[in-house]
C-alpha positions as CSV (number, residue, x, y, z in Angstrom):
1,M,26.5,-53.9,36.8
2,M,27.2,-53.4,33.1
3,W,24.4,-53.7,30.6
4,R,24.3,-54.5,26.9
5,Y,21.7,-54.9,24.1
6,G,21.5,-58.5,22.9
7,T,25.0,-59.8,22.4
8,S,26.4,-56.8,20.6
9,S,29.5,-55.2,22.1
10,A,28.7,-51.8,20.6
11,A,25.9,-51.1,23.1
12,F,25.9,-47.4,23.0
13,R,27.1,-46.9,19.5
14,N,24.0,-48.7,18.1
15,G,21.7,-48.4,21.0
16,P,19.0,-45.8,21.7
17,L,21.5,-43.0,22.3
18,A,23.1,-43.3,18.9
19,A,22.8,-40.5,16.4
20,L,21.5,-38.0,18.9
21,P,22.0,-34.4,18.0
22,E,25.1,-32.8,19.5
23,Q,24.5,-30.3,22.2
24,R,25.9,-26.9,21.4
25,N,27.3,-24.4,23.9
26,G,24.5,-22.9,25.9
27,E,21.8,-25.1,24.2
28,N,19.0,-26.6,26.2
29,C,19.5,-30.3,26.5
30,S,15.9,-31.1,27.2
31,N,15.2,-32.1,23.6
32,V,18.2,-34.4,23.6
33,A,17.1,-36.0,26.8
34,T,13.6,-36.4,25.5
35,I,14.7,-38.1,22.3
36,A,17.0,-40.4,24.3
37,S,14.2,-41.4,26.6
38,M,11.9,-42.1,23.7
39,R,14.5,-44.3,22.0
40,M,15.2,-46.2,25.2
41,V,11.5,-46.9,25.7
42,G,11.2,-48.0,22.1
43,T,14.1,-50.3,22.4
44,V,12.7,-51.8,25.6
45,F,9.4,-52.6,24.2
46,S,10.5,-53.6,20.7
47,K,13.7,-55.5,21.5
48,G,13.3,-56.5,25.1
49,M,14.9,-55.4,28.3
50,P,18.7,-54.9,28.4
51,L,20.5,-58.0,29.5
52,P,23.3,-58.2,32.1
53,M,26.7,-59.2,31.0
54,G,27.1,-62.9,30.9
55,R,23.6,-63.8,29.9
56,S,22.7,-64.8,26.4
57,K,19.7,-63.4,24.6
58,S,18.2,-66.9,24.1
59,T,17.7,-67.4,27.8
60,A,16.0,-64.1,28.4
61,R,12.3,-63.8,28.9
62,P,10.7,-62.6,25.7
63,T,8.9,-59.2,25.9
64,T,5.8,-58.4,24.0
65,P,5.7,-54.9,22.6
66,Y,3.0,-52.7,24.2
67,F,2.8,-50.3,21.3
68,P,4.3,-50.1,17.8
69,I,7.3,-47.9,17.3
70,R,7.8,-46.1,14.0
71,S,11.3,-46.3,12.8
72,D,11.3,-42.7,11.5
73,T,9.8,-41.1,14.6
74,A,13.1,-40.0,16.1
75,H,14.2,-38.3,13.0
76,M,10.8,-36.7,12.1
77,P,11.0,-32.9,12.1
78,I,8.4,-30.9,14.0
79,T,6.9,-28.5,11.4
80,L,3.8,-26.4,11.2
81,P,1.2,-27.4,8.6
82,A,1.6,-25.6,5.3
83,N,-2.0,-24.3,5.4
84,L,-1.4,-22.7,8.8
85,T,1.8,-20.8,7.7
86,G,0.1,-19.9,4.4
87,Y,-2.8,-18.3,6.0
88,A,-0.5,-16.5,8.5
89,A,1.5,-15.1,5.6
90,A,-1.7,-14.0,3.8
91,W,-3.1,-12.2,6.9
92,S,0.3,-10.6,7.4
93,I,0.0,-9.1,4.0
94,V,-3.3,-7.6,5.0
95,F,-1.5,-5.6,7.7
96,V,1.3,-4.7,5.3
97,W,-0.9,-3.4,2.6
98,S,-3.4,-1.7,5.0
99,F,-0.6,0.3,6.5
100,W,0.8,1.0,3.0
101,L,-2.5,2.8,2.2
102,I,-1.9,5.1,5.2
103,V,1.8,5.7,4.2
104,S,0.9,6.4,0.6
105,R,-1.8,8.8,1.7
106,V,0.8,10.7,3.8
107,A,3.1,10.8,0.8
108,N,0.8,13.2,-1.0
109,N,1.8,15.9,1.5
110,S,5.5,15.0,1.8
111,G,6.8,16.9,-1.2
112,L,7.9,13.7,-3.0
113,T,6.8,12.8,-6.5
114,I,5.4,9.5,-7.5
115,Y,8.6,8.9,-9.4
116,D,10.6,9.2,-6.2
117,L,8.3,6.7,-4.5
118,A,8.9,4.2,-7.4
119,A,12.7,4.9,-7.1
120,F,12.5,4.0,-3.4
121,R,10.6,0.9,-4.2
122,Y,13.1,-0.5,-6.6
123,G,16.4,1.2,-5.7
124,L,16.5,0.7,-1.9
125,A,15.2,-2.8,-2.1
126,S,18.0,-3.7,-4.5
127,L,20.5,-3.0,-1.7
128,V,19.2,-6.1,0.0
129,A,18.3,-8.0,-3.1
130,V,21.6,-7.8,-5.0
131,P,23.7,-9.8,-2.5
132,L,21.0,-12.4,-2.1
133,C,20.6,-12.9,-5.8
134,L,24.3,-13.1,-6.4
135,Y,24.5,-15.9,-3.9
136,Y,21.4,-17.9,-4.9
137,K,21.5,-17.1,-8.7
138,P,17.7,-17.4,-9.1
139,W,17.8,-16.6,-12.9
140,R,19.0,-20.1,-13.5
141,G,15.5,-21.5,-13.2
142,L,13.8,-18.8,-15.2
143,S,13.4,-18.4,-19.0
144,L,13.8,-15.0,-20.6
145,A,10.1,-14.9,-21.3
146,K,9.2,-15.5,-17.6
147,I,11.7,-12.9,-16.5
148,A,10.2,-10.4,-18.9
149,V,6.6,-11.1,-17.9
150,V,7.1,-11.1,-14.1
151,S,9.3,-8.0,-14.3
152,F,6.7,-6.2,-16.4
153,I,3.8,-7.1,-14.1
154,L,5.7,-5.8,-11.0
155,G,7.4,-3.0,-12.9
156,P,7.1,0.8,-13.1
157,I,3.9,0.9,-15.2
158,Y,2.1,-0.9,-12.4
159,I,3.4,1.1,-9.5
160,L,3.2,4.5,-11.2
161,T,-0.4,3.7,-12.2
162,V,-1.3,3.0,-8.6
163,F,0.5,6.0,-7.2
164,S,-1.2,8.2,-9.8
165,G,-4.6,7.0,-8.5
166,F,-3.9,8.5,-5.1
167,K,-3.7,11.9,-6.8
168,Y,-7.4,11.7,-7.9
169,A,-9.1,9.4,-5.3
170,P,-8.9,8.9,-1.6
171,A,-6.6,6.1,-0.3
172,A,-9.7,4.2,0.8
173,H,-10.6,3.8,-2.8
174,G,-7.2,2.2,-3.4
175,G,-7.9,-0.5,-0.9
176,I,-11.4,-1.0,-2.3
177,F,-10.5,-1.3,-6.0
178,M,-7.0,-2.8,-5.7
179,N,-7.8,-5.4,-3.0
180,G,-11.5,-5.6,-2.5
181,L,-12.1,-6.6,-6.1
182,L,-9.3,-9.2,-6.2
183,P,-11.6,-12.1,-5.6
184,L,-13.8,-11.2,-8.6
185,I,-10.7,-10.8,-10.8
186,S,-9.3,-14.1,-9.5
187,I,-12.6,-15.9,-10.4
188,I,-12.6,-14.3,-13.9
189,F,-9.0,-15.3,-14.6
190,A,-9.7,-18.8,-13.2
191,V,-12.6,-19.3,-15.6
192,F,-11.0,-18.0,-18.8
193,I,-7.4,-19.0,-18.2
194,T,-7.3,-22.2,-16.0
195,R,-10.8,-23.4,-16.9
196,I,-11.7,-23.8,-13.2
197,R,-15.3,-23.2,-12.3
198,P,-15.9,-21.4,-9.0
199,S,-17.9,-23.1,-6.4
200,F,-21.2,-21.7,-5.0
201,R,-19.5,-20.6,-1.8
202,Q,-16.9,-18.6,-3.8
203,L,-19.6,-16.9,-5.9
204,L,-21.6,-16.1,-2.8
205,G,-18.5,-14.8,-1.0
206,A,-17.5,-12.8,-4.0
207,G,-20.9,-11.3,-4.2
208,L,-20.8,-10.2,-0.6
209,I,-17.3,-8.7,-1.1
210,L,-18.6,-6.8,-4.1
211,V,-21.5,-5.4,-2.0
212,S,-19.1,-4.3,0.7
213,A,-16.7,-2.7,-1.9
214,V,-19.6,-0.7,-3.4
215,A,-20.8,0.3,0.0
216,L,-17.3,1.5,1.1
217,S,-16.9,3.3,-2.3
218,F,-20.2,5.1,-1.7
219,D,-19.2,6.0,1.8
220,A,-15.9,7.3,0.6
221,T,-17.3,9.5,-2.2
222,A,-18.8,11.8,0.3
223,T,-15.5,13.5,0.8
224,S,-13.9,12.8,-2.6
225,G,-13.7,15.2,-5.6
226,E,-15.5,14.9,-8.9
227,N,-12.5,13.3,-10.5
228,A,-12.4,10.4,-8.1
229,W,-13.5,8.0,-10.9
230,V,-10.2,8.6,-12.7
231,G,-8.3,7.3,-9.6
232,D,-10.7,4.4,-9.3
233,I,-10.0,3.3,-12.9
234,L,-6.2,3.6,-12.2
235,F,-6.7,1.5,-9.1
236,L,-8.6,-1.1,-11.1
237,I,-5.8,-1.3,-13.6
238,G,-3.4,-1.9,-10.8
239,A,-5.6,-4.7,-9.5
240,L,-5.4,-6.4,-12.8
241,F,-1.6,-6.3,-12.7
242,F,-1.6,-7.5,-9.1
243,S,-4.0,-10.3,-9.7
244,S,-2.0,-11.5,-12.6
245,Y,1.1,-11.6,-10.4
246,V,-0.7,-13.7,-7.7
247,I,-1.9,-16.2,-10.3
248,L,1.4,-16.6,-12.1
249,S,3.3,-17.0,-8.8
250,E,1.3,-20.1,-8.2
251,R,1.2,-21.5,-11.7
252,W,4.9,-21.1,-12.2
253,Q,5.8,-21.9,-8.6
254,L,8.1,-18.9,-8.3
255,S,10.6,-19.0,-5.5
256,A,11.3,-16.1,-3.2
257,M,14.6,-15.3,-4.9
258,Q,13.1,-15.4,-8.3
259,I,10.4,-12.8,-7.3
260,I,13.1,-10.6,-5.7
261,F,15.2,-10.8,-8.8
262,C,12.4,-10.0,-11.3
263,G,10.4,-7.6,-9.1
264,T,13.3,-5.6,-7.7
265,I,16.7,-5.9,-9.5
266,V,15.5,-6.1,-13.1
267,N,13.2,-3.1,-12.6
268,A,15.8,-1.2,-10.8
269,V,18.2,-1.6,-13.7
270,L,15.6,-0.4,-16.1
271,Y,13.9,2.4,-14.1
272,L,16.6,4.1,-12.0
273,P,18.6,5.6,-14.9
274,I,15.4,7.0,-16.5
275,W,14.4,8.5,-13.1
276,A,17.8,10.0,-12.4
277,L,18.1,11.6,-15.9
278,W,14.6,12.7,-16.9
279,L,11.9,12.4,-14.3
280,P,11.1,15.1,-11.7
281,S,12.1,14.6,-8.1
282,G,11.3,16.3,-4.8
283,I,13.9,14.5,-2.6
284,A,16.1,17.6,-2.3
285,T,13.3,19.7,-0.7
286,A,11.3,17.0,1.2
287,P,11.3,17.2,5.0
288,M,13.5,14.7,6.7
289,G,10.7,12.9,8.7
290,P,8.4,12.1,5.7
291,L,11.4,11.3,3.6
292,V,12.7,8.7,5.9
293,L,9.3,7.1,6.4
294,Q,8.6,6.8,2.7
295,A,12.1,5.6,2.0
296,I,12.0,2.8,4.6
297,Y,8.4,1.6,4.0
298,Q,8.2,2.1,0.2
299,G,11.7,0.8,-0.3
300,F,11.7,-2.4,1.8
301,V,8.3,-3.5,3.1
302,P,6.0,-3.9,0.0
303,N,8.6,-4.9,-2.5
304,L,10.4,-7.4,-0.3
305,I,8.2,-8.6,2.6
306,G,4.9,-8.1,0.8
307,L,5.8,-9.9,-2.4
308,L,7.5,-12.8,-0.7
309,F,4.5,-13.4,1.6
310,I,2.1,-13.2,-1.3
311,A,4.1,-15.8,-3.3
312,Y,4.3,-18.1,-0.3
313,A,0.6,-17.8,0.5
314,S,-0.3,-18.4,-3.2
315,R,1.8,-21.6,-3.3
316,T,0.5,-23.1,-0.1
317,I,-3.2,-22.0,0.1
318,G,-3.8,-21.1,-3.5
319,N,-4.3,-17.8,-5.3
320,G,-8.0,-17.9,-4.7
321,N,-7.7,-18.0,-0.9
322,T,-5.0,-15.4,-1.1
323,S,-7.1,-13.1,-3.1
324,F,-10.1,-13.5,-0.8
325,I,-8.0,-12.7,2.3
326,L,-6.4,-9.7,0.6
327,A,-9.9,-8.4,0.2
328,A,-9.8,-7.5,3.9
329,V,-7.3,-4.7,3.1
330,P,-10.0,-2.1,2.7
331,G,-11.3,-2.9,6.1
332,G,-7.8,-2.9,7.6
333,G,-7.1,0.4,5.9
334,A,-10.3,1.9,7.4
335,I,-9.4,0.7,10.9
336,L,-5.8,2.0,10.7
337,G,-7.1,5.2,9.3
338,A,-9.4,5.7,12.3
339,L,-6.6,4.7,14.7
340,I,-3.7,6.6,13.1
341,L,-5.3,9.5,11.2
342,G,-8.4,10.0,13.3
343,E,-10.8,9.2,10.5
344,S,-14.2,8.0,11.8
345,L,-16.2,5.2,10.4
346,S,-19.8,5.9,9.4
347,L,-22.6,3.4,9.8
348,I,-22.3,2.5,6.1
349,G,-18.6,1.8,6.6
350,V,-19.2,-0.4,9.6
351,F,-21.9,-2.3,7.7
352,A,-19.6,-2.8,4.7
353,L,-16.8,-4.1,7.0
354,V,-19.2,-6.6,8.5
355,V,-20.4,-7.8,5.1
356,L,-16.8,-8.0,3.9
357,T,-15.8,-10.2,6.9
358,V,-18.7,-12.5,6.3
359,G,-17.8,-12.8,2.6
360,L,-14.3,-13.7,3.5
361,L,-15.3,-16.4,5.9
362,I,-17.7,-17.9,3.3
363,S,-15.2,-17.8,0.5
364,V,-12.0,-19.1,2.0
365,R,-11.8,-22.8,1.2
366,K,-9.5,-25.5,2.5
367,R,-6.7,-26.8,0.3
368,K,-4.6,-29.9,0.8
369,P,-1.1,-29.0,1.9
370,L,1.6,-29.3,-0.7
371,A,3.7,-32.5,-0.7
372,V,7.2,-32.1,0.7
373,Q,9.8,-33.1,-1.9
């Protein structure tokens, strides 16, 4: 028996099977079948049962819908909440930067200079960034002032300051002062720049994070030299640069390609000629193993993956939440140091990590997901 919907002759063109996604070769057709079934049920309850040929719609028994059917349900995409993906990106950065502390610590014994590490950071990343930026043309949405500011914040002064800190202080201090103090710097910037007052939970969490940072610093000074304070100051300067980047990426709503363009290509054009002509290099004498490790990690992971994840997290969960989560980097660096380098954690270190975790759990606040344009 042939069936039709109402009195229309275009039953299947306008019926529940219309506008279904086409099945590609080798694609699982379960989603197509599910959508078709949902549309059939919706049609049955909202329009009535299909009628045999020869019967008019006026003689059919009316059917009362059992539940409402949203007209946009069939075309509604299934997406993860912005908050969930934002927090996932932020915690991924914790692993990236924690492992970066270990890689940077190993770099001190690799024969490479800090200028080589900066050249890896900008030069190798540009191999990936140039084709992407030529295609997307991210400079179209940026003024010259914004390009200059973002490029300066992520430029050679910032990264050379950080790498210089590792020459005076242990890598654990880098995690403490560059990431552990980010919540405090974020609160200060929020008060004086954006005029946003921190909540009591943020102040309490920041206080606990500060206590954990001081405890970790005290624990690390047991094996550090007398000039460790010089490295700590350099790390603190790096934290000011980095916190400025986190805040501006949210306030200016920087896209991924805009960050890659400013943080990688612009700085590569400015820095690489200076490095090649005048700065000392140890690439020619460095062992192959450490050279490859530093080239891959310093060249691609922090300047591409790290910066993109930070920008996305700042735009979805806010720079405050991002900064608080990044404060877990000292703990992550200590754990990876124990697992990879065989460094043991003292009782003071364990206490500091517990306090740091509590401070993070108190400080991270919920934020409404961004509206989809």
